[in-house]
C-alpha positions as CSV (number, residue, x, y, z in Angstrom):
1,M,0.0,0.0,0.0
2,I,1.3,3.4,-0.9
3,E,0.6,6.3,1.5
4,L,0.7,9.8,0.1
5,K,1.9,12.4,2.5
6,S,0.5,15.8,3.3
7,A,2.5,19.0,3.0
8,E,2.8,19.0,6.8
9,E,4.1,15.4,6.8
10,I,6.6,16.1,4.1
11,G,7.8,19.0,6.2
12,R,8.4,16.7,9.1
13,M,10.3,14.3,6.9
14,A,12.4,17.3,5.7
15,V,13.4,17.9,9.3
16,T,14.8,14.4,9.5
17,G,16.3,14.8,6.0
18,Q,18.2,17.9,7.0
19,F,19.7,15.9,9.9
20,V,20.6,13.0,7.7
21,G,22.1,15.2,5.1
22,E,24.2,17.2,7.6
23,L,25.5,14.0,9.3
24,L,26.5,12.4,5.9
25,A,28.4,15.6,5.0
26,E,30.1,15.5,8.3
27,L,31.0,11.8,8.0
28,S,32.4,12.4,4.5
29,G,34.8,14.9,6.0
30,V,35.8,12.6,8.9
31,A,36.7,9.8,6.5
32,A,40.4,9.8,6.0
33,V,43.4,7.6,5.6
34,G,44.0,5.9,8.9
35,V,40.4,6.2,10.2
36,N,38.8,2.9,11.3
37,L,35.4,2.2,10.0
38,M,34.2,1.7,13.5
39,D,35.3,5.3,14.3
40,L,32.8,6.4,11.7
41,E,30.1,4.1,13.1
42,H,30.6,5.4,16.7
43,H,30.7,9.0,15.5
44,A,27.3,8.5,13.8
45,R,25.9,6.7,16.9
46,R,26.9,9.7,19.0
47,R,25.4,12.3,16.7
48,I,22.1,10.3,16.4
49,K,21.8,10.1,20.2
50,E,22.6,13.8,20.6
51,R,19.8,14.7,18.2
52,G,17.3,12.4,19.8
53,A,16.9,10.5,16.5
54,E,16.6,6.8,16.0
55,S,18.5,4.6,13.5
56,C,16.4,2.7,11.0
57,Y,19.2,0.2,10.6
58,W,19.6,-1.0,14.2
59,D,17.9,-4.3,14.6
60,Y,16.7,-4.2,11.0
61,A,16.1,-7.8,9.9
62,P,14.7,-8.2,6.3
63,S,14.5,-11.5,4.4
64,F,18.0,-11.0,3.2
65,G,20.8,-10.5,5.7
66,R,21.8,-12.8,8.5
67,G,20.3,-11.8,11.8
68,P,19.4,-8.3,12.9
69,F,21.7,-5.4,11.7
70,R,23.4,-4.0,14.7
71,N,24.9,-0.8,13.3
72,V,23.6,2.7,12.4
73,L,25.7,3.0,9.1
74,C,26.3,0.9,6.1
75,L,30.0,1.3,5.2
76,S,31.0,-0.3,1.9
77,V,34.6,-0.2,0.7
78,N,35.9,-0.6,-2.8
79,D,34.2,-3.6,-4.4
80,A,31.5,-3.5,-1.7
81,V,28.5,-1.4,-2.7
82,L,25.5,-2.0,-0.4
83,H,24.8,-3.0,3.2
84,G,28.5,-3.1,4.2
85,L,28.8,-4.0,7.9
86,P,31.1,-1.6,9.8
87,H,34.0,-3.6,11.1
88,D,37.6,-3.3,12.2
89,Y,39.1,-1.9,9.0
90,V,41.5,1.1,8.7
91,L,40.9,3.2,5.6
92,R,43.9,3.2,3.1
93,D,45.0,5.7,0.6
94,G,42.8,5.5,-2.5
95,D,39.9,3.5,-0.9
96,L,36.5,4.2,-2.3
97,L,34.0,4.4,0.6
98,S,30.2,4.4,0.3
99,I,28.3,5.7,3.4
100,D,24.6,5.0,3.7
101,M,22.3,5.9,6.6
102,A,18.6,6.2,7.5
103,A,17.2,7.8,10.6
104,G,13.9,8.7,12.1
105,I,12.8,11.8,14.1
106,D,9.4,11.9,15.7
107,G,8.2,9.0,13.6
108,W,9.4,10.3,10.2
109,V,12.2,8.8,8.2
110,A,14.9,9.9,5.7
111,D,17.5,7.9,3.9
112,S,20.6,9.0,2.0
113,A,24.0,7.8,0.7
114,L,27.2,9.1,-0.8
115,S,30.5,7.8,-2.0
116,V,33.9,9.4,-1.4
117,I,37.5,8.6,-2.2
118,V,39.9,8.6,0.8
119,G,43.2,10.2,0.0
120,T,44.6,10.0,-3.6
121,P,41.8,9.6,-6.1
122,D,41.9,7.3,-9.2
123,P,40.3,9.0,-12.2
124,A,38.3,5.9,-12.9
125,D,36.8,6.0,-9.4
126,L,36.0,9.7,-9.8
127,K,34.2,8.9,-13.0
128,L,32.2,6.1,-11.3
129,I,31.1,8.3,-8.4
130,E,30.2,11.0,-10.8
131,A,28.0,8.7,-12.8
132,T,26.0,7.8,-9.7
133,E,25.6,11.5,-8.8
134,V,24.6,12.5,-12.3
135,A,22.2,9.5,-12.4
136,L,20.7,10.6,-9.1
137,E,20.1,14.1,-10.3
138,A,18.6,12.8,-13.5
139,G,16.3,10.6,-11.5
140,I,15.2,13.5,-9.3
141,T,14.6,15.7,-12.3
142,A,12.4,12.9,-13.8
143,A,10.3,12.7,-10.6
144,Q,7.6,15.0,-11.9
145,P,4.0,15.0,-10.8
146,G,1.9,13.4,-13.5
147,G,4.8,11.4,-14.8
148,R,5.4,7.7,-14.3
149,L,7.7,5.7,-12.1
150,G,9.4,4.3,-15.1
151,D,10.5,7.9,-16.0
152,I,12.8,7.8,-13.0
153,S,14.2,4.4,-13.7
154,A,14.8,5.2,-17.4
155,A,16.6,8.4,-16.5
156,I,19.0,6.6,-14.1
157,G,19.6,3.7,-16.6
158,E,20.3,6.1,-19.4
159,V,23.0,7.8,-17.4
160,A,24.6,4.5,-16.4
161,H,24.7,3.3,-20.0
162,S,26.1,6.7,-21.2
163,Y,29.0,6.2,-18.9
164,G,29.5,2.6,-20.0
165,Y,28.2,0.9,-16.9
166,G,25.7,-1.9,-16.6
167,V,22.7,-1.8,-14.2
168,N,21.8,-4.4,-11.6
169,A,18.0,-4.2,-10.9
170,E,18.0,-6.5,-7.8
171,F,18.3,-3.6,-5.4
172,G,17.1,-0.1,-6.0
173,G,15.2,2.8,-4.5
174,H,12.0,2.5,-2.5
175,G,9.1,4.3,-0.9
176,I,9.8,5.9,2.4
177,G,8.0,7.8,5.1
178,R,6.9,6.4,8.4
179,T,9.3,3.4,7.8
180,M,12.5,3.1,5.9
181,H,11.2,0.7,3.2
182,E,7.7,1.3,1.8
183,A,6.2,0.7,-1.6
184,P,6.9,1.3,-4.5
185,H,10.2,-0.3,-5.6
186,V,12.2,2.2,-7.7
187,S,14.4,0.3,-10.1
188,N,17.6,1.8,-11.5
189,N,16.7,0.8,-15.0
190,G,13.3,0.8,-16.8
191,R,11.1,2.2,-19.5
192,A,9.8,5.8,-19.6
193,R,6.1,6.4,-19.4
194,R,5.6,3.0,-17.7
195,G,4.6,2.1,-14.2
196,M,2.5,3.9,-11.6
197,K,1.6,7.5,-11.9
198,L,3.7,9.9,-9.8
199,E,1.3,11.9,-7.5
200,P,2.0,14.8,-5.2
201,G,2.6,13.4,-1.7
202,L,4.6,10.4,-2.9
203,T,7.9,10.1,-1.0
204,I,10.7,7.9,-2.3
205,A,14.4,7.2,-1.9
206,I,16.1,7.3,-5.3
207,E,19.5,5.5,-5.2
208,P,21.6,4.6,-8.2
209,W,24.5,2.3,-7.6
210,F,26.9,1.0,-10.2
211,C,29.8,-1.4,-10.5
212,R,32.7,-0.5,-12.8
213,S,32.7,-3.6,-15.0
214,T,29.8,-5.9,-14.2
215,D,26.1,-5.8,-13.3
216,K,26.4,-9.0,-11.2
217,I,26.7,-9.1,-7.4
218,T,27.7,-11.5,-4.7
219,F,27.0,-11.6,-0.9
220,D,29.6,-12.0,1.8
221,N,29.2,-14.7,4.3
222,D,27.9,-12.1,6.8
223,G,24.7,-12.2,4.7
224,W,24.7,-8.4,4.4
225,T,27.6,-7.0,2.4
226,I,27.0,-6.9,-1.3
227,R,29.9,-6.8,-3.7
228,S,30.6,-6.6,-7.4
229,A,30.8,-10.2,-8.7
230,D,34.1,-9.5,-10.5
231,G,35.8,-7.5,-7.7
232,S,35.6,-4.2,-9.5
233,R,35.0,-1.0,-7.7
234,T,31.5,0.4,-6.9
235,A,29.7,3.6,-6.0
236,H,26.3,4.6,-4.5
237,S,24.4,7.9,-4.3
238,E,20.9,8.4,-2.7
239,H,18.5,11.1,-1.7
240,T,15.0,11.0,-0.2
241,V,12.6,12.9,-2.5
242,A,9.1,14.1,-2.2
243,I,6.8,14.6,-5.3
244,T,5.0,17.9,-4.9
245,A,2.6,19.8,-7.2
246,S,5.5,22.1,-8.2
247,G,8.0,19.3,-8.8
248,P,10.4,17.1,-6.9
249,Q,11.7,18.3,-3.4
250,V,14.9,16.8,-2.2
251,L,14.6,16.3,1.6
252,T,18.2,15.1,2.3
253,R,20.2,17.7,0.3
254,R,23.5,18.2,2.1
255,P,24.9,21.6,3.2
256,T,27.4,21.5,0.4
257,H,27.6,19.1,-2.5
258,G,29.3,15.9,-1.3
259,A,32.9,16.0,-2.5
260,T,34.2,12.8,-4.3
261,S,37.5,12.9,-2.5
262,A,37.7,12.9,1.3
263,D,40.2,15.2,2.9
264,P,43.2,13.1,4.0
265,T,44.2,15.8,6.6
266,K,41.1,15.4,8.6
267,K,41.6,13.9,12.1
268,P,39.9,10.6,12.8
269,A,36.8,10.5,14.8
270,T,37.1,9.1,18.3
271,A,34.9,6.0,19.1
272,S,32.8,6.3,22.2
């Protein structure tokens, strides 16, 4: 069932979205060579607690995965692209890190993700991240009232193919609002002018993710971490978006556009 939100409810989601966007921007600045993934996880836990928010990831137990998720971030490095479990790993020069988080404030949820390069960037990685960001903006632009869900999917897929990347349709965007995952599924590839009509009040997470040289994926033994099947690098970008009568409204826009290369001079966060 799809629940359309009122302008007031979208406004409440925007409050959560602002927090999520600000925290993601902060985390992208904290990520640096020598920082442990668990430092990022604990940094986010502290900020969520200070804000009085709730993580949508903690204790999340969908049909995939192995047991409840006991972290507030998905941290995916290099060939890992989705649902990466924070673990004892120290970031190295040139690592490509994807950070994904969803939180709720006063019962309203927002979800967003970005990818950054830690230290010295590889041009091929910059291109990959750029492709996800351009595809995300194309998907947002296509999210027009009166349009069709397939317009968003087609826009994302067109960008991927223009950059020379394939698209995996097993995981994609989704409805969002009172919970993290609601209907409808928003595929990262599709046909324009197909699918459900986009009506004002629909709130969705749009999230293109691409692998450099494959559209196939594998799962780690942890049951969560998803990687490119051929070991090639991956990237992921996501925003929570509301369809309004005047067009798409991005609820998780970050204070400044997420840089694709993390600052190696930033001091590590301290775990608590």
